[in-house]
Structure formats: C-alpha cells, structure tokens
VOMAR-329280 format. One line per field, with one value per atom (N, C-alpha, C): x, y, z; residue number from 1; atom name. Coordinates in pm, whole numbers. Layout:
<rs>
c1 [X | ...]
c2 [Y | ...]
c3 [Z | ...]
nr [NUM | ...]
atom [CA | ...]
</rs>
This chain:
<rs>
c1 [653 | 628 | 723 | 829 | 923 | 888 | 1061 | 1089 | 1090 | 936 | 906 | 1028 | 1098 | 1119 | 1230 | 1326 | 1438 | 1519 | 1573 | 1704 | 1791 | 1880 | 2034 | 2090 | 2202 | 2336 | 2422 | 2522 | 2654 | 2627 | 2675 | 2685 | 2562 | 2489 | 2350 | 2208 | 2240 | 2171 | 2036 | 1920 | 1780 | 1791 | 1791 | 1812 | 1657 | 1741 | 1605 | 1532 | 1527 | 1398 | 1290 | 1263 | 1090 | 1062 | 1208 | 1196 | 1072 | 991 | 967 | 801 | 751 | 668 | 564 | 713 | 683 | 666 | 715 | 734 | 588 | 503 | 400 | 278 | 317 | 182 | 197 | 313 | 341 | 246 | 317 | 229 | 122 | 38 | -160 | -153 | -118 | -143 | -151 | -26 | 46 | -65 | -47 | -71 | 0 | 106 | 218 | 370 | 409 | 543 | 625 | 681 | 749 | 729 | 637 | 567 | 575 | 547 | 589 | 756 | 814 | 995 | 996 | 986 | 1033 | 926 | 846 | 791 | 887 | 885 | 979 | 1128 | 1178 | 1316 | 1252 | 1145 | 1143 | 1099 | 1070 | 1015 | 1131 | 1224 | 1346 | 1464 | 1454 | 1527 | 1461 | 1326 | 1282 | 1330 | 1289 | 1331 | 1464 | 1587 | 1688 | 1719 | 1646 | 1623 | 1647 | 1457 | 1421 | 1494 | 1589 | 1618 | 1655 | 1710 | 1729 | 1647 | 1516 | 1357 | 1274 | 1316 | 1307 | 1346 | 1234 | 1245 | 1267 | 1384 | 1420 | 1281 | 1301 | 1170 | 1077 | 1118 | 961 | 913 | 808 | 786 | 838 | 963 | 991 | 919 | 894 | 752 | 648 | 602 | 489 | 542 | 596 | 684 | 744 | 793 | 762 | 662 | 603 | 412 | 367 | 377 | 343 | 407 | 552 | 641 | 586 | 535 | 559 | 402 | 281 | 151 | 136 | 271 | 244 | 278 | 396 | 501 | 407 | 306 | 220 | 113 | 101 | -88 | 34 | 133 | 200 | 204 | 294 | 245 | 157 | 32 | -101 | -136 | -127 | -182 | -58 | -3 | 67 | 119 | 43 | 10 | 117 | 253 | 320 | 301 | 189 | 135 | -1 | 4 | -202 | -214 | -323 | -380 | -363 | -283 | -215 | -348 | -302 | -330 | -349 | -493 | -439 | -414 | -298 | -238 | -305 | -398 | -500 | -407 | -282 | -175 | -105 | -76 | 24 | 173 | 219 | 399 | 448 | 403 | 519 | 513 | 373 | 338 | 457 | 489 | 523 | 457 | 448 | 354 | 395 | 276 | 347 | 367 | 490 | 550 | 429 | 367 | 279 | 376 | 415 | 456 | 435 | 400 | 294 | 396 | 319 | 352 | 280 | 175 | 56 | 135 | 223 | 255 | 351 | 364 | 438 | 305 | 193 | 121 | 14 | 44 | 16 | -111 | -181 | -316 | -373 | -292 | -334 | -194 | -134 | -51 | -155 | -211 | -282 | -432 | -495 | -596 | -561 | -439 | -391 | -304 | -279 | -269 | -371 | -505 | -612 | -679 | -682 | -716 | -624 | -524 | -445 | -437 | -456 | -517 | -583 | -738 | -843 | -846 | -821 | -757 | -686 | -604 | -516 | -580 | -662 | -760 | -841 | -902 | -1007 | -986 | -873 | -795 | -729 | -722 | -663 | -806 | -908 | -1039 | -1060 | -1049 | -1102 | -1088 | -1174 | -1090 | -1003 | -884 | -759 | -782 | -909 | -902 | -941 | -1014 | -1025 | -930 | -877 | -725 | -608 | -635 | -464 | -517 | -652 | -660 | -631 | -679 | -669 | -521 | -445 | -312 | -253 | -276 | -243 | -243 | -390 | -394 | -395 | -473 | -455 | -331 | -250 | -95 | -18 | -20 | 113 | 127 | -1 | -48 | -36 | -85 | -66 | -138 | -188 | -282 | -398 | -510 | -611 | -524 | -478 | -411 | -304 | -222 | -107 | -132 | -250 | -304 | -387 | -459 | -481 | -375 | -273 | -127 | -54 | -109 | -30 | -101 | -246 | -370 | -402 | -343 | -392 | -564 | -590 | -758 | -812 | -909 | -956 | -950 | -936 | -906 | -1083 | -1185 | -1324 | -1295 | -1291 | -1266 | -1219 | -1069 | -1074 | -1119 | -1168 | -1219 | -1394 | -1462 | -1513 | -1493 | -1383 | -1307 | -1296 | -1223 | -1156 | -1340 | -1388 | -1530 | -1575 | -1648 | -1666 | -1549 | -1434 | -1352 | -1371 | -1399 | -1421 | -1554 | -1642 | -1774 | -1728 | -1690 | -1658 | -1622 | -1510 | -1456 | -1497 | -1543 | -1683 | -1740 | -1843 | -1901 | -1859 | -1760 | -1636 | -1626 | -1592 | -1472 | -1611 | -1712 | -1852 | -1890 | -1878 | -1953 | -1860 | -1693 | -1621 | -1614 | -1624 | -1682 | -1835 | -1908 | -2071 | -2021 | -1933 | -1912 | -1829 | -1748 | -1661 | -1724 | -1834 | -1934 | -1981 | -2046 | -2186 | -2108 | -1978 | -1902 | -1838 | -1826 | -1763 | -1872 | -2026 | -2096 | -2132 | -2126 | -2157 | -2074]
c2 [1199 | 1140 | 1187 | 1132 | 1133 | 1274 | 1361 | 1453 | 1374 | 1415 | 1335 | 1445 | 1562 | 1608 | 1523 | 1564 | 1490 | 1514 | 1336 | 1307 | 1215 | 1266 | 1211 | 1219 | 1093 | 1071 | 1157 | 1156 | 1228 | 1120 | 1042 | 898 | 924 | 993 | 1014 | 915 | 865 | 763 | 765 | 731 | 798 | 773 | 781 | 772 | 614 | 555 | 447 | 480 | 596 | 649 | 581 | 585 | 526 | 383 | 309 | 178 | 103 | 110 | 29 | 82 | 217 | 250 | 221 | 153 | 147 | 4 | -74 | -242 | -247 | -120 | -188 | -133 | -70 | -66 | -185 | -176 | -267 | -397 | -474 | -594 | -558 | -437 | -409 | -441 | -405 | -465 | -583 | -646 | -804 | -882 | -821 | -995 | -1071 | -1076 | -1154 | -1080 | -1154 | -1088 | -1100 | -1180 | -1233 | -1117 | -1124 | -1027 | -842 | -867 | -723 | -666 | -783 | -747 | -748 | -815 | -794 | -644 | -580 | -467 | -372 | -344 | -295 | -244 | -378 | -375 | -289 | -388 | -292 | -161 | -73 | 51 | 126 | 70 | 137 | 133 | 14 | 13 | 103 | 130 | 222 | 372 | 389 | 522 | 571 | 470 | 498 | 512 | 442 | 469 | 578 | 655 | 805 | 933 | 882 | 986 | 1139 | 1121 | 1215 | 1353 | 1281 | 1342 | 1428 | 1369 | 1407 | 1549 | 1660 | 1775 | 1803 | 1864 | 1939 | 1949 | 1950 | 2003 | 1931 | 1805 | 1711 | 1643 | 1613 | 1505 | 1335 | 1306 | 1192 | 1074 | 1070 | 943 | 919 | 1081 | 1080 | 1001 | 1028 | 993 | 832 | 801 | 670 | 586 | 594 | 515 | 510 | 604 | 613 | 570 | 571 | 441 | 338 | 306 | 110 | 114 | 172 | 182 | 96 | 210 | 113 | 11 | 17 | -91 | -229 | -223 | -340 | -288 | -279 | -269 | -311 | -285 | -348 | -476 | -549 | -712 | -729 | -697 | -730 | -747 | -655 | -657 | -762 | -777 | -876 | -1064 | -1077 | -1143 | -1244 | -1152 | -1201 | -1213 | -1112 | -1129 | -1088 | -1136 | -1059 | -1093 | -1041 | -1063 | -1230 | -1199 | -1405 | -1415 | -1486 | -1555 | -1467 | -1446 | -1374 | -1481 | -1399 | -1532 | -1447 | -1612 | -1513 | -1577 | -1646 | -1735 | -1596 | -1426 | -1354 | -1403 | -1337 | -1351 | -1299 | -1312 | -1274 | -1148 | -1075 | -935 | -846 | -736 | -598 | -574 | -597 | -532 | -436 | -331 | -233 | -242 | -145 | -140 | -79 | -112 | -60 | -89 | 7 | 20 | 130 | 48 | 173 | 96 | 186 | 83 | -60 | -90 | -201 | -321 | -263 | -337 | -476 | -484 | -587 | -702 | -673 | -773 | -829 | -965 | -1064 | -1043 | -1001 | -1069 | -884 | -753 | -681 | -692 | -745 | -789 | -866 | -1030 | -1056 | -997 | -907 | -835 | -732 | -651 | -622 | -681 | -826 | -858 | -882 | -968 | -982 | -823 | -752 | -619 | -595 | -589 | -577 | -626 | -822 | -872 | -852 | -803 | -821 | -690 | -639 | -477 | -487 | -564 | -606 | -717 | -815 | -915 | -815 | -678 | -644 | -572 | -467 | -452 | -502 | -575 | -701 | -747 | -722 | -794 | -678 | -603 | -511 | -499 | -442 | -456 | -326 | -359 | -283 | -99 | -94 | 72 | 139 | 34 | 114 | 60 | -5 | -48 | 15 | 47 | 181 | 270 | 292 | 462 | 473 | 377 | 359 | 354 | 273 | 248 | 351 | 434 | 566 | 689 | 672 | 811 | 747 | 655 | 623 | 551 | 478 | 419 | 514 | 553 | 663 | 783 | 869 | 1007 | 1082 | 1040 | 1130 | 1218 | 1337 | 1405 | 1368 | 1433 | 1351 | 1396 | 1510 | 1571 | 1455 | 1467 | 1349 | 1195 | 1155 | 1002 | 1027 | 1141 | 1163 | 1132 | 1224 | 1254 | 1088 | 1008 | 845 | 786 | 814 | 699 | 784 | 901 | 978 | 957 | 1044 | 1037 | 1193 | 1227 | 1332 | 1341 | 1418 | 1422 | 1374 | 1448 | 1421 | 1231 | 1165 | 1043 | 975 | 1012 | 1018 | 1012 | 1128 | 1114 | 1008 | 986 | 870 | 800 | 730 | 587 | 550 | 620 | 649 | 648 | 696 | 770 | 559 | 519 | 391 | 290 | 298 | 205 | 206 | 323 | 281 | 257 | 296 | 228 | 105 | 68 | -150 | -152 | -123 | -170 | -154 | -40 | -17 | -142 | -235 | -293 | -438 | -472 | -568 | -611 | -495 | -527 | -513 | -454 | -456 | -625 | -692 | -822 | -905 | -902 | -988 | -1019 | -807 | -850 | -865 | -888 | -915 | -1105 | -1141 | -1292 | -1306 | -1236 | -1279 | -1276 | -1136 | -1156 | -1273 | -1331 | -1420 | -1582 | -1602 | -1732 | -1696 | -1596 | -1563 | -1607 | -1586 | -1588 | -1762 | -1818 | -1965 | -2048]
c3 [874 | 739 | 643 | 565 | 527 | 425 | 349 | 311 | 137 | 57 | -63 | -189 | -136 | -240 | -311 | -434 | -407 | -386 | -365 | -284 | -408 | -426 | -486 | -447 | -432 | -381 | -495 | -434 | -520 | -655 | -624 | -771 | -846 | -801 | -927 | -894 | -765 | -766 | -680 | -730 | -648 | -462 | -388 | -225 | -264 | -128 | -103 | -6 | 42 | 154 | 139 | -15 | 14 | -56 | -7 | 6 | 52 | 218 | 276 | 214 | 160 | 161 | 37 | -90 | -205 | -177 | -142 | -68 | 11 | 55 | 125 | 0 | -86 | -181 | -301 | -283 | -429 | -389 | -184 | -173 | -148 | -141 | -181 | -311 | -373 | -537 | -582 | -570 | -576 | -495 | -327 | -301 | -250 | -312 | -284 | -263 | -134 | -153 | -236 | -307 | -385 | -546 | -548 | -684 | -610 | -513 | -454 | -441 | -411 | -413 | -580 | -699 | -797 | -885 | -803 | -853 | -787 | -682 | -630 | -724 | -703 | -809 | -929 | -998 | -1153 | -1142 | -1050 | -1018 | -1019 | -903 | -904 | -1052 | -1097 | -1235 | -1343 | -1373 | -1411 | -1407 | -1250 | -1200 | -1243 | -1242 | -1241 | -1360 | -1465 | -1665 | -1635 | -1626 | -1615 | -1564 | -1471 | -1369 | -1422 | -1580 | -1595 | -1690 | -1690 | -1714 | -1603 | -1480 | -1389 | -1359 | -1309 | -1265 | -1149 | -1132 | -1022 | -946 | -797 | -694 | -670 | -782 | -835 | -693 | -691 | -590 | -628 | -569 | -534 | -544 | -430 | -370 | -503 | -490 | -613 | -740 | -779 | -929 | -903 | -786 | -795 | -780 | -709 | -729 | -795 | -883 | -1057 | -1124 | -1062 | -1240 | -1175 | -1022 | -1022 | -1041 | -1044 | -1048 | -1200 | -1310 | -1408 | -1452 | -1392 | -1428 | -1332 | -1279 | -1254 | -1328 | -1415 | -1491 | -1663 | -1717 | -1775 | -1774 | -1654 | -1640 | -1618 | -1582 | -1578 | -1724 | -1768 | -1917 | -1959 | -1964 | -2042 | -2028 | -1917 | -1801 | -1699 | -1694 | -1634 | -1498 | -1424 | -1296 | -1255 | -1191 | -1104 | -985 | -939 | -787 | -755 | -657 | -602 | -467 | -443 | -362 | -197 | -132 | -1 | 114 | 206 | 303 | 380 | 483 | 631 | 677 | 733 | 812 | 875 | 794 | 861 | 878 | 867 | 955 | 851 | 712 | 573 | 513 | 559 | 551 | 679 | 627 | 678 | 808 | 940 | 1065 | 1086 | 1163 | 1220 | 1366 | 1406 | 1554 | 1651 | 1705 | 1842 | 1998 | 1999 | 2119 | 2240 | 2371 | 2422 | 2539 | 2665 | 2777 | 2792 | 2704 | 2719 | 2627 | 2566 | 2460 | 2466 | 2647 | 2704 | 2722 | 2722 | 2761 | 2656 | 2662 | 2582 | 2506 | 2607 | 2586 | 2442 | 2532 | 2413 | 2284 | 2289 | 2200 | 2081 | 2157 | 2048 | 1976 | 2081 | 1997 | 1902 | 1906 | 1838 | 1699 | 1670 | 1553 | 1514 | 1619 | 1526 | 1425 | 1541 | 1419 | 1323 | 1331 | 1252 | 1135 | 1130 | 1054 | 963 | 1066 | 957 | 861 | 959 | 842 | 694 | 718 | 614 | 498 | 605 | 518 | 447 | 551 | 451 | 329 | 384 | 242 | 143 | 147 | 21 | 11 | 28 | -48 | -152 | -145 | -171 | -360 | -436 | -569 | -612 | -714 | -705 | -716 | -785 | -830 | -649 | -536 | -420 | -301 | -353 | -226 | -302 | -386 | -440 | -376 | -376 | -294 | -110 | -88 | 50 | 98 | 13 | 88 | 41 | -63 | -121 | 25 | 30 | 182 | 249 | 333 | 503 | 501 | 397 | 484 | 411 | 323 | 304 | 269 | 294 | 334 | 252 | 120 | -14 | 48 | -64 | -105 | -187 | -153 | -286 | -439 | -380 | -615 | -615 | -483 | -535 | -595 | -533 | -544 | -674 | -753 | -852 | -959 | -913 | -1043 | -1046 | -940 | -929 | -1018 | -965 | -1065 | -1151 | -1265 | -1370 | -1336 | -1259 | -1270 | -1194 | -1203 | -1121 | -984 | -950 | -807 | -717 | -857 | -764 | -745 | -865 | -870 | -720 | -719 | -605 | -492 | -443 | -328 | -318 | -445 | -466 | -482 | -493 | -513 | -349 | -259 | -144 | -30 | -48 | 52 | -31 | -145 | -176 | -109 | -141 | -44 | 152 | 200 | 321 | 353 | 315 | 319 | 333 | 171 | 207 | 318 | 322 | 470 | 572 | 613 | 731 | 756 | 635 | 603 | 658 | 554 | 590 | 761 | 794 | 934 | 1047 | 1054 | 1103 | 1081 | 990 | 968 | 1004 | 1039 | 1071 | 1237 | 1294 | 1419 | 1482 | 1381 | 1487 | 1416 | 1343 | 1315 | 1464 | 1489 | 1643 | 1798 | 1788 | 1863 | 1848 | 1770 | 1771 | 1794 | 1729 | 1781 | 1989 | 2012 | 2138 | 2218 | 2168 | 2259 | 2303 | 2158 | 2173 | 2232]
nr [1 | 1 | 1 | 2 | 2 | 2 | 3 | 3 | 3 | 4 | 4 | 4 | 5 | 5 | 5 | 6 | 6 | 6 | 7 | 7 | 7 | 8 | 8 | 8 | 9 | 9 | 9 | 10 | 10 | 10 | 11 | 11 | 11 | 12 | 12 | 12 | 13 | 13 | 13 | 14 | 14 | 14 | 15 | 15 | 15 | 16 | 16 | 16 | 17 | 17 | 17 | 18 | 18 | 18 | 19 | 19 | 19 | 20 | 20 | 20 | 21 | 21 | 21 | 22 | 22 | 22 | 23 | 23 | 23 | 24 | 24 | 24 | 25 | 25 | 25 | 26 | 26 | 26 | 27 | 27 | 27 | 28 | 28 | 28 | 29 | 29 | 29 | 30 | 30 | 30 | 31 | 31 | 31 | 32 | 32 | 32 | 33 | 33 | 33 | 34 | 34 | 34 | 35 | 35 | 35 | 36 | 36 | 36 | 37 | 37 | 37 | 38 | 38 | 38 | 39 | 39 | 39 | 40 | 40 | 40 | 41 | 41 | 41 | 42 | 42 | 42 | 43 | 43 | 43 | 44 | 44 | 44 | 45 | 45 | 45 | 46 | 46 | 46 | 47 | 47 | 47 | 48 | 48 | 48 | 49 | 49 | 49 | 50 | 50 | 50 | 51 | 51 | 51 | 52 | 52 | 52 | 53 | 53 | 53 | 54 | 54 | 54 | 55 | 55 | 55 | 56 | 56 | 56 | 57 | 57 | 57 | 58 | 58 | 58 | 59 | 59 | 59 | 60 | 60 | 60 | 61 | 61 | 61 | 62 | 62 | 62 | 63 | 63 | 63 | 64 | 64 | 64 | 65 | 65 | 65 | 66 | 66 | 66 | 67 | 67 | 67 | 68 | 68 | 68 | 69 | 69 | 69 | 70 | 70 | 70 | 71 | 71 | 71 | 72 | 72 | 72 | 73 | 73 | 73 | 74 | 74 | 74 | 75 | 75 | 75 | 76 | 76 | 76 | 77 | 77 | 77 | 78 | 78 | 78 | 79 | 79 | 79 | 80 | 80 | 80 | 81 | 81 | 81 | 82 | 82 | 82 | 83 | 83 | 83 | 84 | 84 | 84 | 85 | 85 | 85 | 86 | 86 | 86 | 87 | 87 | 87 | 88 | 88 | 88 | 89 | 89 | 89 | 90 | 90 | 90 | 91 | 91 | 91 | 92 | 92 | 92 | 93 | 93 | 93 | 94 | 94 | 94 | 95 | 95 | 95 | 96 | 96 | 96 | 97 | 97 | 97 | 98 | 98 | 98 | 99 | 99 | 99 | 100 | 100 | 100 | 101 | 101 | 101 | 102 | 102 | 102 | 103 | 103 | 103 | 104 | 104 | 104 | 105 | 105 | 105 | 106 | 106 | 106 | 107 | 107 | 107 | 108 | 108 | 108 | 109 | 109 | 109 | 110 | 110 | 110 | 111 | 111 | 111 | 112 | 112 | 112 | 113 | 113 | 113 | 114 | 114 | 114 | 115 | 115 | 115 | 116 | 116 | 116 | 117 | 117 | 117 | 118 | 118 | 118 | 119 | 119 | 119 | 120 | 120 | 120 | 121 | 121 | 121 | 122 | 122 | 122 | 123 | 123 | 123 | 124 | 124 | 124 | 125 | 125 | 125 | 126 | 126 | 126 | 127 | 127 | 127 | 128 | 128 | 128 | 129 | 129 | 129 | 130 | 130 | 130 | 131 | 131 | 131 | 132 | 132 | 132 | 133 | 133 | 133 | 134 | 134 | 134 | 135 | 135 | 135 | 136 | 136 | 136 | 137 | 137 | 137 | 138 | 138 | 138 | 139 | 139 | 139 | 140 | 140 | 140 | 141 | 141 | 141 | 142 | 142 | 142 | 143 | 143 | 143 | 144 | 144 | 144 | 145 | 145 | 145 | 146 | 146 | 146 | 147 | 147 | 147 | 148 | 148 | 148 | 149 | 149 | 149 | 150 | 150 | 150 | 151 | 151 | 151 | 152 | 152 | 152 | 153 | 153 | 153 | 154 | 154 | 154 | 155 | 155 | 155 | 156 | 156 | 156 | 157 | 157 | 157 | 158 | 158 | 158 | 159 | 159 | 159 | 160 | 160 | 160 | 161 | 161 | 161 | 162 | 162 | 162 | 163 | 163 | 163 | 164 | 164 | 164 | 165 | 165 | 165 | 166 | 166 | 166 | 167 | 167 | 167 | 168 | 168 | 168 | 169 | 169 | 169 | 170 | 170 | 170 | 171 | 171 | 171 | 172 | 172 | 172 | 173 | 173 | 173 | 174 | 174 | 174 | 175 | 175 | 175 | 176 | 176 | 176 | 177 | 177 | 177 | 178 | 178 | 178 | 179 | 179 | 179 | 180 | 180 | 180 | 181 | 181 | 181 | 182 | 182 | 182 | 183 | 183 | 183 | 184 | 184 | 184 | 185 | 185 | 185 | 186 | 186 | 186]
atom [N | CA | C | N | CA | C | N | CA | C | N | CA | C | N | CA | C | N | CA | C | N | CA | C | N | CA | C | N | CA | C | N | CA | C | N | CA | C | N | CA | C | N | CA | C | N | CA | C | N | CA | C | N | CA | C | N | CA | C | N | CA | C | N | CA | C | N | CA | C | N | CA | C | N | CA | C | N | CA | C | N | CA | C | N | CA | C | N | CA | C | N | CA | C | N | CA | C | N | CA | C | N | CA | C | N | CA | C | N | CA | C | N | CA | C | N | CA | C | N | CA | C | N | CA | C | N | CA | C | N | CA | C | N | CA | C | N | CA | C | N | CA | C | N | CA | C | N | CA | C | N | CA | C | N | CA | C | N | CA | C | N | CA | C | N | CA | C | N | CA | C | N | CA | C | N | CA | C | N | CA | C | N | CA | C | N | CA | C | N | CA | C | N | CA | C | N | CA | C | N | CA | C | N | CA | C | N | CA | C | N | CA | C | N | CA | C | N | CA | C | N | CA | C | N | CA | C | N | CA | C | N | CA | C | N | CA | C | N | CA | C | N | CA | C | N | CA | C | N | CA | C | N | CA | C | N | CA | C | N | CA | C | N | CA | C | N | CA | C | N | CA | C | N | CA | C | N | CA | C | N | CA | C | N | CA | C | N | CA | C | N | CA | C | N | CA | C | N | CA | C | N | CA | C | N | CA | C | N | CA | C | N | CA | C | N | CA | C | N | CA | C | N | CA | C | N | CA | C | N | CA | C | N | CA | C | N | CA | C | N | CA | C | N | CA | C | N | CA | C | N | CA | C | N | CA | C | N | CA | C | N | CA | C | N | CA | C | N | CA | C | N | CA | C | N | CA | C | N | CA | C | N | CA | C | N | CA | C | N | CA | C | N | CA | C | N | CA | C | N | CA | C | N | CA | C | N | CA | C | N | CA | C | N | CA | C | N | CA | C | N | CA | C | N | CA | C | N | CA | C | N | CA | C | N | CA | C | N | CA | C | N | CA | C | N | CA | C | N | CA | C | N | CA | C | N | CA | C | N | CA | C | N | CA | C | N | CA | C | N | CA | C | N | CA | C | N | CA | C | N | CA | C | N | CA | C | N | CA | C | N | CA | C | N | CA | C | N | CA | C | N | CA | C | N | CA | C | N | CA | C | N | CA | C | N | CA | C | N | CA | C | N | CA | C | N | CA | C | N | CA | C | N | CA | C | N | CA | C | N | CA | C | N | CA | C | N | CA | C | N | CA | C | N | CA | C | N | CA | C | N | CA | C | N | CA | C | N | CA | C | N | CA | C | N | CA | C | N | CA | C | N | CA | C | N | CA | C | N | CA | C | N | CA | C | N | CA | C | N | CA | C | N | CA | C | N | CA | C | N | CA | C | N | CA | C | N | CA | C | N | CA | C | N | CA | C | N | CA | C | N | CA | C | N | CA | C | N | CA | C | N | CA | C | N | CA | C | N | CA | C]
</rs>
C-alpha cells in the first residue's frame, strides 16, 4: 500500500501517486468513464486550491477521497451528473492484472475475466452508500476510521453498511453463479 502521508513536489504541487485509486473510486461512484475522469480532474483542482489548508502529516489519500466524494455529491445536487448506465461489455474499465504461472492459460484468463466482470457488475449494482464503503474498504484498503472521515459518518455506521453491502454482494454473486450452473446443465 502506498504511503498515504503528505507528498509535495518542490513546486508545491500535490503528487499524483493516488491518481489510480481516485480514478477507481470515481468510476464506482459515477459508473461512467468520462464522468470519472472529470471527477478526478475536479478533485485535483480543488485539492490544489485548498492545499494551503492541509496540515502537515495529514492523510493525503483520505483528504483527496473526501474532496472527491464532496465534489461528486455537489454535482449530483446541481444535476450535472449522476449514476450512468452500467457497461456490461467490459473493456473500458481498468482491470486488475492477474499474473502467475497459469496466467498464459486462455481458459484461466477467461474464467478470471468472467469472475472479475461479475464482481464489478455486482458492486456497481449496489446503492451508492453501500458501493462506496465496499470500494474504500475492500479495494482501497482504508481503515474503518478513515472511511468514516471520508464519508462523514460514525465508524459503527461504516461497519454496518459494509456488512450489509457484503451480504448483498454475496447474494447477488450466489444468484449469478446459480444461474450460470443452471445454464451449463441445460
């Protein structure tokens, strides 16, 4: 995991070390690649403007995620953006790199892609308040306290939402796997 403490270049610019993580979070919030890119740009623009208010030894990653979440909610409030259509075709969202000895086996690659696509689609189908805690905890490895700070709620609420979100994901993925087994038998 990257060092989430303050990183500043000699010219006072914020390092872009969290760009990939922010883009992943923005993609899960907006469900649209173009809107996610705009949200990341807006986040960095706001961060640069507010940089002088950041205290030394602050959690830069958490601060950037908070800025992003607030920018996204502001856009929703003003009707400029919102949840888009879920792209089930894949290919336009960044995929994790799975590399191991069996990585060259086409069957293994195909099965991993199907599983990854199903998980992504299941996460994207969750309501935003569940989706964001799953992304922040399970994909970005934020602590419960960091998530609470980002989304502005008590730690107990984070834990509760995460538990409910994981249960919904389990049910969705079990449904999909059950449907796949039924189709395979037919």
